[in-house]
C-alpha positions in Angstrom: 0.3 0.1 0.0 1.7 3.7 -0.8 2.1 5.9 1.4 0.0 9.6 1.7 2.0 13.0 2.2 0.0 13.4 4.7 1.0 9.9 6.4 4.8 11.4 5.7 3.6 14.7 7.1 4.0 16.5 11.2 1.1 17.6 12.4 2.2 22.0 12.1 0.6 24.8 10.8 3.4 27.3 9.3 2.3 30.3 9.8 3.7 33.7 7.3 2.9 36.8 7.8 3.6 38.4 3.8 3.6 42.1 3.0 4.7 43.8 0.1 7.2 40.7 -0.2 7.0 39.9 -4.3 11.1 39.8 -3.8 10.8 36.8 -1.7 7.8 34.8 -3.7 10.5 32.2 -4.5 12.9 31.7 -2.0 9.6 31.2 0.6 7.7 29.0 -2.4 11.2 26.4 -2.8 11.9 27.1 1.2 7.8 25.9 2.1 8.0 23.2 -1.0 10.5 20.9 0.8 9.2 21.1 4.6 6.3 18.3 5.6 3.6 20.6 7.5 0.3 19.4 7.1 -1.1 23.5 6.8 0.5 26.5 5.6 -1.2 29.9 6.3 -0.1 32.7 3.8 -1.3 36.2 5.6 -1.6 38.6 3.8 -1.5 41.8 5.6 -3.4 44.2 4.5 -4.8 42.6 1.2 -1.7 43.9 -1.6 -1.1 41.0 -3.8 -3.4 38.7 -2.7 -3.5 37.5 -6.6 -0.4 37.2 -7.6 1.3 35.0 -3.7 -2.2 32.6 -4.5 -0.6 31.9 -7.9 2.7 32.1 -6.8 2.7 29.1 -4.0 -0.2 27.7 -5.0 1.1 24.4 -5.6 2.3 24.6 -2.1 0.7 21.2 0.2 -1.7 22.5 2.6 -2.3 25.8 1.6 -4.6 28.8 2.8 -3.9 31.9 1.9 -5.5 34.6 4.1 -6.2 38.0 4.5 -6.2 41.1 6.9 -9.2 44.0 5.5 -5.9 46.6 7.8 -2.2 46.3 8.0 -1.6 44.6 11.0 2.1 45.0 11.4 4.8 41.7 12.1 2.3 40.4 15.0 -0.8 41.7 14.3 -0.5 39.3 11.2 0.7 36.1 13.0 -1.9 35.9 15.6 -4.1 36.2 13.2 -3.4 32.9 11.4 -2.3 31.6 14.3 -6.3 32.1 15.6 -6.9 29.7 12.0 -4.7 27.4 12.7 -5.9 23.7 12.7 -2.8 21.4 14.3 -1.4 20.9 17.0 1.5 22.8 16.1 2.4 25.9 15.3 5.9 28.1 13.9 6.3 31.0 12.1 8.4 31.4 9.0 9.4 35.0 7.9 8.7 36.0 4.3 12.3 36.8 3.8 13.9 34.1 5.8 15.1 30.4 4.9 14.8 26.9 5.8 16.4 23.5 4.7 14.7 20.8 2.8 12.9 18.6 5.6 14.0 21.4 8.7 10.7 20.7 10.2 10.9 16.9 10.0 14.2 16.4 11.1 12.9 19.9 14.1 10.1 17.5 15.5 12.0 14.7 16.0 13.7 17.1 18.6 10.2 17.9 21.0 10.1 16.7 24.5 8.6 20.2 25.6 5.7 22.2 24.0 7.9 25.1 23.4 11.5 24.5 21.3 13.9 26.7 20.1 15.8 26.5 17.1 19.2 28.2 15.6 19.7 30.3 12.9 22.8 30.9 10.7 23.1 34.9 10.2 23.2 36.4 6.8 23.6 40.1 6.4 22.9 41.9 3.1 23.7 45.6 2.2 22.0 48.1 -0.2 24.0 47.6 -3.6 25.9 44.3 -2.4 25.1 40.5 -2.4 24.2 38.4 0.5 27.0 37.4 2.7 27.2 34.3 4.7 28.1 36.0 8.4 29.5 32.4 8.9 28.1 32.3 12.7 24.1 31.6 13.9 22.6 33.4 16.5 23.3 31.2 19.5 26.6 31.3 18.6 26.6 35.3 18.7 24.7 35.4 21.7 27.2 32.9 23.6 24.4 30.4 24.5 25.1 27.3 24.4 22.3 25.7 27.3 19.7 23.7 26.6 17.2 24.3 28.8 15.0 28.0 30.2 12.6 27.6 32.8 10.8 30.0 34.8 13.5 28.2 37.5 16.6 29.8 35.5 14.7 33.1 34.3 17.5 35.4 35.2 19.3 34.0 32.0 17.2 35.8 30.1 18.7 39.5 31.4 21.5 39.2 29.0 23.0 36.9 26.1 20.0 35.4 25.6 19.6 35.1 22.1 16.8 35.7 19.2 14.8 32.4 19.0 12.6 31.2 16.5 10.1 28.5 18.4 8.4 25.6 17.5 5.5 25.4 19.8 1.6 23.8 20.4 -1.1 26.2 19.5 -2.5 25.6 23.0 1.1 27.0 24.5 0.6 30.2 22.1 -3.5 31.0 22.7 -2.4 30.1 26.9 -0.7 33.9 26.9 -2.6 35.7 24.9 -0.2 35.5 21.7 2.5 37.7 20.4 1.3 41.7 22.1 1.0 43.3 18.9 2.2 46.3 20.9 5.6 45.5 21.1 8.0 46.2 18.2 11.2 44.8 17.2 11.6 42.5 19.8 7.7 40.4 19.7 9.4 36.9 19.8 11.5 37.9 23.5 8.2 38.8 25.0 6.3 36.1 23.9 9.4 33.4 24.9 9.6 35.4 29.0 6.2 35.6 28.9 5.6 31.7 28.0 8.1 30.9 30.4 6.5 32.7 33.3 3.5 30.7 32.4 5.3 27.8 33.2 6.7 26.6 29.8 9.7 24.7 30.0 11.7 25.9 26.9 14.4 23.4 24.6 17.1 24.3 22.1 18.2 22.8 19.4 21.1 23.7 17.5 20.5 22.1 14.7 18.6 21.7 12.0 18.9 25.2 11.9 17.0 27.9 9.9 18.4 31.2 7.9 18.6 34.8 9.3 18.9 37.5 7.2 19.3 41.3 8.4 18.8 43.7 5.5 19.5 47.8 6.2 15.2 48.3 5.1 14.6 45.6 8.3 13.7 46.6 11.4 16.4 44.8 12.6 19.1 46.6 10.3 17.4 49.7 10.9 18.1 49.3 14.7 22.1 48.1 14.0 22.0 51.3 11.4 21.6 53.5 14.4 17.9 54.8 13.3 17.0 57.0 15.8 12.9 56.9 15.6 13.0 53.0 16.0 15.6 52.9 18.0 13.5 55.2 20.2 10.5 52.3 19.8 12.8 49.6 20.5 13.6 50.9 23.7 10.7 52.0 24.5 9.5 48.0 24.0 12.3 46.6 26.7 11.3 49.7 29.0 7.5 47.6 28.8 9.1 44.2 28.9 11.0 45.0 32.1 8.3 46.4 34.2 5.9 43.8 33.2 8.9 41.4 34.3 9.7 42.9 37.4 5.2 42.6 38.7 4.7 39.7 37.8 5.1 37.2 39.9 5.2 33.9 38.9 9.0 34.7 38.4 11.8 34.1 40.9 12.5 37.1 43.4 16.5 37.2 41.4 15.3 37.2 38.3 12.2 40.5 38.5 15.3 42.2 41.0 17.1 42.1 38.1 14.2 42.9 35.1 14.0 45.8 37.5 17.5 47.9 37.5 16.9 47.0 33.5 14.0 49.0 33.5 15.9 51.6 35.5 18.3 51.7 32.9 16.2 51.7 29.8 13.8 54.4 31.1 17.3 56.7 31.9 18.6 55.7 27.7 14.8 56.9 27.0 15.5 60.2 28.6 18.7 60.8 27.2 17.6 59.2 23.8 14.9 62.4 23.9 16.7 64.9 25.1 19.2 63.9 21.7 17.0 64.8 19.4 15.1 67.7 21.3 19.3 69.6 20.8 19.6 68.1 17.5 15.6 69.5 16.7 15.4 72.5 18.8 15.3 75.7 16.6 17.3 78.3 16.6 16.4 81.8 18.3 
């Protein structure tokens, strides 16, 4: 008896927020075609280029293309897609990132808790230059080597924590309300600490790896380049995160104390940032 494609698949919904990403459609199609998820949800944020997306990705197994009435941003589009996911596990892929062939199958084989964090190889793209392999991963850049993290050792979140991507159960995602849509640039970290505070244990795997590209027009790229507006918005999000951690009674006292110190430092950086901008834009008398 011949085995069906469904028998070889994993109970995973892949959610991809899409916004004006026509330049990435070929790579996105190729990346998703070599996976084994039972469902792929593309959220066309704001509805632009809907027909282009449907046509370009039509051959993907388990494809569903959804649209939002207005652009919600990355976090909002991810939450929107998650509400329609039919599988027990969910994960998120950005339109310009990449998974190697068989990535999800290899990743799912390593699941031991409800939340799994995986590593990514780092790439950089600059205007007028080809995409460059930085020859290191996200975990390596952060110096991260731990295999597990729970709220009892949550102080490890306070410094040197890597930018993680997750494969997690839909139930655990929904239990913390998904992504906070008011958070700018660091919504993945914000999701992680809330998952840990709610009692989830994270496991970390270094193989297989995805790939993450820092582009000059991305939020990460703008912050890295020192864009004042993006930097200030990110600092405000960090301040909100540290403050919320300080007030979360389920976290250990030493974690909350560390978060309080970081909140104070971050508010100080915000004040300096605002003062610097005021001096730059203050009209001369």
